[in-house]
C-alpha positions in Angstrom: -47.9 32.5 -25.3 -44.5 31.7 -23.9 -44.7 29.8 -20.6 -42.3 29.8 -17.7 -42.1 26.0 -17.5 -40.9 26.0 -21.2 -38.2 28.5 -20.3 -37.0 26.3 -17.4 -36.7 23.3 -19.7 -34.8 25.5 -22.2 -32.4 26.6 -19.4 -31.8 22.9 -18.5 -31.1 22.0 -22.2 -28.7 24.9 -22.5 -26.8 24.0 -19.4 -26.5 20.4 -20.4 -25.4 21.2 -24.0 -22.7 23.6 -23.0 -21.5 22.1 -19.7 -22.9 24.9 -17.5 -24.7 24.9 -14.2 -27.9 26.5 -13.0 -26.5 28.7 -10.2 -29.8 30.3 -9.2 -33.4 30.0 -10.3 -36.4 31.8 -9.0 -39.7 32.0 -10.9 -43.4 32.8 -10.6 -46.3 32.3 -13.0 -45.1 35.3 -15.1 -41.5 36.0 -14.3 -38.2 34.1 -14.1 -34.7 35.2 -13.0 -31.8 32.8 -13.3 -28.0 32.6 -13.4 -26.3 30.0 -15.4 -22.5 29.6 -15.8 -19.3 28.1 -14.7 -19.1 29.7 -11.3 -20.5 32.5 -9.1 -17.8 34.7 -10.7 -18.6 33.9 -14.3 -22.3 33.6 -15.2 -25.1 34.7 -17.5 -28.1 36.3 -15.8 -31.5 35.8 -17.5 -34.6 37.7 -16.7 -38.0 36.8 -18.4 -41.4 38.4 -18.0 -43.9 36.6 -20.2 -46.5 39.4 -19.7 -44.3 42.1 -21.1 -43.8 42.7 -24.9 -40.1 42.8 -24.3 -40.0 39.6 -22.4 -36.3 38.7 -22.7 -33.3 40.5 -21.3 -30.0 38.9 -21.2 -27.0 40.2 -19.3 -23.5 38.8 -19.2 -21.7 39.5 -16.0 -18.1 38.8 -15.3 -16.7 39.6 -11.8 -13.0 39.6 -11.1 -11.7 39.1 -7.6 
């Protein structure tokens, strides 16, 4: 079973590899929501629920000011 702590480590690896920052990170034992990216205007939002069969949902959000 996928564990949240493994996902947190994966997020850290991705941000280091691609020069991104973890902009927000909130998690419990079974869910995680995070934003990684260059800035608060350009980010990738990640939601994970390890108790659900469809546990990964990725959204790319670009906000122009």
